[in-house]
N, C-alpha and C positions, 0 to 999 in steps of 0.2 A: 421329508419331501411330500407335498400333497399335490396330486394330479387329478383333475376332474375331466371327465369325458361325458359331454351331454350330446343329445341328438334325438331324433324321432325313432319310433318303434321300427325295428328291423334294420337299422343302419349299421349294426355290428358292434354296438357299444360293449355288450357283455363279453363277447369273445375277445375283442380288442383289449378291454381292461384286464381281463384275466391274463392274456398273453403278455401284456406290457408289465404287469405286476410281477409275473414269473421271471421275465427277462431282467428286471431291475432288482429282483430279490426283495421286494417289499409286499405288503399285504394288498389284497383285493377286497374292497368294500362294496357289496352289492346293495345299495340303498333302496333300490326298487323292491327288494325282498321285504322291506319293512312294510310297505303298502300292501304287498301281496299276502303277507301272513295275516294281517288284519282282515283283509277281504275274505280269505279262506275261513278264518274264525267266525266272521259274520255270517257267511253262507252256511257253515255247519250249525250255527246256533239259530238260524232262521230269522235273523234280525231284518228289520225294514232298512234296506240300504239307502233309502231317501232320508232317514233320520240321522242327521249329522251329529246331534248330541249323543245319541245312543252309540254311534260309532266311536266318538271321542272317548266316551266312558269305557267302552270295550278296549280301545287302544291303551288307555292308561292302566287298565287292570290286567292285561294279558301277561302270562308267564312266557316270555319269549327269550331265547338265548341264541346267540350267533357264535358258533364254535369254529375256530380255525381248522381248515383241512387243506390238503394239497391243491384241490381245485378251487378253493376260495373259502367262503364261510358256509357251514352247514346251518340250517335253520331248524331250531327245535321249538315246538309249540307245546307247552305243558309237558315237556320231556319227550315228545314224539317228533321224530325227524320228518319234517314236511318239505324238505328241500325240493322234492319232485312234485309234490301235490300243489305247491303254490304256482307251478308253471302250467297247470291245467287251463284249457281254453275258457271255462266258465269263470275262473279267477281272473284271467287276463281281461275278459269282457266287462267284468264288474269292478275292477280295481279303480275305475274313474270315480266311483262313489266315495272311495276313501281318499283319493288324491285331490279331489276338488275342494271340500270344505276347509275353511281356514282353521277351524278349531281342531280338526283331525290332523291336518298337516303340521300344526304347531307342536303337537305331541310327538309326531314322528321325526320332524326335523331336529327336535331336541335329542331324541334317541340316536339319530344319525351322527350328530355332533359328539355325543358321548362315546359312541363307538369309535369315531375318528380319533378322539383324544386318547383312547386306550391303545389304539394301533400306532399312533405317532406318524409313521410314514406309510402312505397307501395310495392306491389308484382307486378312484370311485367313479361310478357312472350313473346317469339318470337323465333328468330333463331340466333340473334347476340346481345342479350341484355347484357349478361355477358362479351362477348368478345370485343364488340365495343361500345355500347351505354352507359352502366353503368359499366365500368371496376372496379369502386371503390365499387361495391356492397358488402354488409356485408356477404351475402350468395349467392352463385351461384349453381344452380341445373341444371342438364341435364337429361331430361326425354326421355326415349326411349321405344320402344315396337316393337314386331314382325309386319312386314308390313301387314300380313293378318288380324291381330287383329285391326290394325289401320284403315284398310279399312272398317271393320265391324262397328267400332265406327263412322266413318265419314258417312257411309251409313245410320246409325240409326239417326244421327243428321239431315241429309237431309230429311229422311222420316218424322221426327217430324215436320219439317217446311213445309210439304206438297209437297215436291219435289220427283220426281221419282228417284230411286236409284238402280242401278245395281252394286252389290258388285264387280264383276270382272272389270267393267269399272272404278269404284272408285279406286280399287287397281292399275290399270294401271295408273290412274291420279296421285296417291300418289307416285308411283315409278318414274314417270316422274318428279314430283315436287322435290323429294329427290335429283335426279341427277342435276336438275337445281339449287337448293338451295346450294348444296355442291360445285358445279362447278363455280358459279359466282365469278367474280374477286373482287367485293366490298361487304363486310359484308357477307361472305359465312357462311352457317350453319356449326358450328364446336363446339366441346366440349371444353370449357375453361379448362385449365390445372388444375385450383384449384376448379373445380366444383364437387359437390357430384352427383354421377350417380344413378338414380332410374329407374329401368326397370319395366314398368307398365304392361307387358304381364301377363295376368291371374290375375291381381290385381283389386279389386273393388276400387271405388273412396275412400271409407273409409280406405282401406289398404294403398293406395297411400298417402292420407293425413296424416296418422299416420307416414309414413316414412318421410314425409316432416317436420312434427312437431318435430320428433326426430332430424332431421338435424338442425333445428332452435335452439332447446334446446342445442345441442352440441356446437353451436357457441356462445351461450349466455354467 
């Protein structure tokens, strides 16, 4: 079974995907981590983030491993666990440079599909999982939420990691990210025509998971 969950930043995709995968007893594939790990490596190496060819070359040559763990997949960069480092704000703010160029995305989409083939059954989340990466998915879900609530959620995540979080600043970042994701030429954020839409505004994670389980059962 392949289940894709797409949606904008802060809509609850990661939490929902992890929870649904756990409830179904299948793997959770965090494809956003593939973009983040390349962004982290580029920042650490001081690469020009506007140089798409350099980023694509970096992505092709990186020693990256995704190791199954109870909470999902741990990300190893050259043997170093960077699962937390790839969630830093500077990585989040700069990941658009990796997500936008067609040649970089081609490398990472191929990686995501290979990871999916290895897992077999999984829940994956991102912005183009149902539309581009896994169009053959058994169930496609599009999660959405009010931008203000998405900002509150993202700020809470940052605070939990010990990062300073200004909600208004986070909201501005989210709106900027929305425009960038929807406007890029390759793999833009969009709602697949055959996706089930779940609005998580005002919903607890339990309520969101109940809606997702209902969607799964309806497709069974």
